[in-house]
C-alpha positions as CSV (number, residue, x, y, z in Angstrom):
1,M,-81.0,42.0,-29.6
2,S,-77.2,43.4,-31.0
3,T,-74.2,40.9,-30.6
4,Q,-71.1,42.6,-29.9
5,T,-67.8,41.2,-29.8
6,I,-65.3,42.3,-27.4
7,S,-61.6,42.3,-28.7
8,R,-59.2,41.2,-26.1
9,P,-55.5,42.5,-26.8
10,R,-53.5,39.4,-27.7
11,Q,-51.2,37.8,-25.6
12,T,-47.8,37.4,-26.7
13,V,-45.6,34.3,-25.1
14,T,-42.3,35.1,-25.2
15,Q,-39.6,32.7,-24.7
16,P,-36.5,33.3,-21.9
17,A,-33.5,33.7,-23.3
18,I,-30.9,30.9,-23.7
19,R,-28.0,31.7,-20.9
20,R,-25.1,30.2,-21.4
21,R,-22.3,30.3,-18.8
22,P,-19.3,31.7,-19.8
23,K,-16.1,29.9,-20.9
24,L,-13.3,29.9,-18.5
25,E,-10.3,29.0,-19.0
26,P,-9.2,25.8,-16.9
27,H,-6.4,27.5,-15.0
28,S,-9.3,29.7,-13.4
29,L,-11.7,26.9,-12.7
30,Q,-11.5,25.9,-8.9
31,R,-10.2,22.4,-8.2
32,H,-13.7,21.1,-7.7
33,E,-15.1,22.1,-10.3
34,R,-12.2,20.1,-12.9
35,L,-12.9,17.3,-11.4
36,P,-14.7,14.8,-12.6
37,S,-19.1,15.0,-11.5
38,I,-18.6,11.5,-9.5
39,A,-15.8,13.0,-7.4
40,R,-17.4,16.5,-7.0
41,R,-20.4,14.5,-5.3
42,A,-18.0,12.7,-3.0
43,A,-16.6,15.9,-2.4
44,V,-19.8,17.4,-1.0
45,R,-21.1,14.7,0.6
46,K,-22.1,14.9,4.5
47,P,-19.4,13.5,6.9
48,L,-19.8,10.3,7.8
49,K,-20.6,9.6,11.8
50,K,-18.1,8.8,14.0
51,K,-19.3,5.7,16.3
52,C,-21.6,2.4,14.7
53,C,-24.6,2.9,17.3
54,S,-25.3,4.3,20.8
55,Q,-24.7,0.6,21.7
56,C,-20.9,0.0,20.9
57,D,-17.9,1.7,20.9
58,M,-16.9,0.9,17.0
59,V,-16.1,3.1,14.4
60,H,-19.0,3.4,12.0
61,P,-18.8,0.6,9.5
62,E,-18.9,2.9,6.3
63,R,-15.6,4.7,7.8
64,A,-13.7,1.6,8.6
65,A,-14.8,-0.3,4.7
66,I,-13.3,3.5,3.2
67,S,-10.3,3.0,4.9
68,I,-9.5,-0.5,4.5
69,T,-10.3,-0.5,1.2
70,K,-8.3,2.4,0.1
71,A,-5.0,0.4,2.5
72,V,-5.4,-2.4,0.7
73,Q,-5.3,-0.5,-3.1
74,E,-2.8,1.2,-2.0
75,T,-0.7,-2.0,-0.6
76,I,-1.4,-3.5,-4.2
77,N,0.1,-0.3,-6.0
78,G,3.2,-0.6,-3.9
79,A,2.4,2.6,-1.8
80,R,2.2,0.8,1.7
81,P,3.7,-2.2,3.3
82,L,1.9,-5.3,3.3
83,P,2.0,-6.1,6.9
84,Q,0.2,-3.2,7.7
85,L,-3.0,-4.8,6.3
86,T,-2.9,-8.0,9.1
87,R,-4.7,-5.9,11.6
88,W,-7.5,-5.4,9.3
89,V,-8.4,-8.1,7.2
90,S,-8.6,-12.0,7.5
91,A,-5.9,-14.5,7.0
92,E,-8.0,-15.3,3.4
93,V,-8.0,-11.8,2.2
94,L,-4.5,-11.1,3.2
95,N,-3.1,-14.2,0.9
96,A,-5.3,-13.5,-1.8
97,V,-3.7,-9.5,-1.7
98,T,0.0,-11.2,-1.0
99,R,-0.8,-13.0,-4.4
100,R,-2.0,-9.8,-5.8
101,V,0.8,-7.7,-4.8
102,A,3.4,-10.8,-5.8
103,I,1.9,-10.3,-9.7
104,T,2.1,-6.7,-9.9
105,Q,6.0,-6.8,-8.6
106,R,6.8,-9.3,-10.9
107,A,4.9,-7.7,-13.7
108,N,7.2,-4.1,-12.8
109,A,3.8,-2.3,-12.5
110,T,3.9,-0.8,-9.2
111,S,3.5,2.6,-8.8
112,Q,2.8,5.0,-5.9
113,R,-0.5,6.5,-7.6
114,T,-2.8,8.2,-5.0
115,V,-5.9,6.3,-4.4
116,V,-9.0,8.4,-3.9
117,I,-12.2,7.4,-2.9
118,T,-15.2,8.6,-5.0
119,N,-18.5,6.6,-3.6
120,S,-19.2,4.1,-0.8
121,R,-22.5,2.2,-0.1
122,I,-22.7,0.1,3.2
123,C,-25.8,-2.6,3.5
124,R,-25.9,-4.2,7.4
125,I,-26.8,-7.5,7.0
126,K,-26.7,-8.2,11.1
127,H,-25.5,-5.9,13.7
128,D,-22.1,-6.8,13.8
129,I,-21.7,-7.9,10.0
130,V,-21.6,-5.5,7.2
131,E,-21.3,-5.6,3.3
132,G,-20.3,-2.7,0.6
133,A,-19.3,-1.3,-2.3
134,V,-16.6,1.3,-2.7
135,M,-15.7,2.8,-6.1
136,I,-11.7,3.8,-6.2
137,S,-10.2,5.9,-8.6
138,D,-6.2,5.9,-8.7
139,G,-4.4,7.6,-11.8
140,G,-7.4,8.0,-14.2
141,R,-8.6,4.1,-13.5
142,L,-12.2,3.5,-11.8
143,R,-12.1,0.6,-9.7
144,A,-15.1,-1.1,-7.5
145,A,-14.6,-3.4,-4.3
146,V,-16.8,-5.4,-2.3
147,I,-15.9,-5.9,1.2
148,R,-17.8,-7.7,3.7
149,L,-17.0,-6.1,7.3
150,E,-17.5,-8.6,10.6
151,A,-17.0,-7.0,14.2
152,F,-14.0,-9.2,15.4
153,R,-12.5,-7.9,19.1
154,G,-14.3,-4.7,19.3
155,R,-13.0,-3.3,15.4
156,W,-14.5,-4.1,12.2
157,R,-12.4,-6.7,10.2
158,A,-12.9,-7.5,6.7
159,T,-13.4,-11.4,5.9
160,Y,-14.1,-10.8,2.1
161,L,-12.4,-7.9,-0.6
162,Q,-12.7,-8.1,-4.0
163,T,-11.3,-5.2,-6.8
164,M,-12.6,-5.1,-9.7
């Protein structure tokens, strides 16, 4: 009995070529490609529902949290008058915002920067109580806001709002 060795062709493993993105000039990039990744993700997010649920006619709570938080931050920045908030926030929140606006005006730091909402999360406590967090970008500064919404006469009303 003889033993024969069978020689197999040697397999070579080739590594994939590294593909690098072509360097583009800043003016050739589209607007959403120049935004930070957080803002880019927010621009691509799915549209929010219009109604809270099939049982009630209120706006979806995440939509309400975003618009109320944006309005409060614009008021603090000086771009929106304070009386516009009276319908959407409770008396305690309105007093806190009034104090904050007074401090900002005394410091002479009002600027009408545009407020952009980058992200938001909502947690339903009960059917008529919702808590959430909203990320706000206003001119290079990223802030977080915590908001508590309660159903009041067929609409959402902010009973607690804290901006950090």
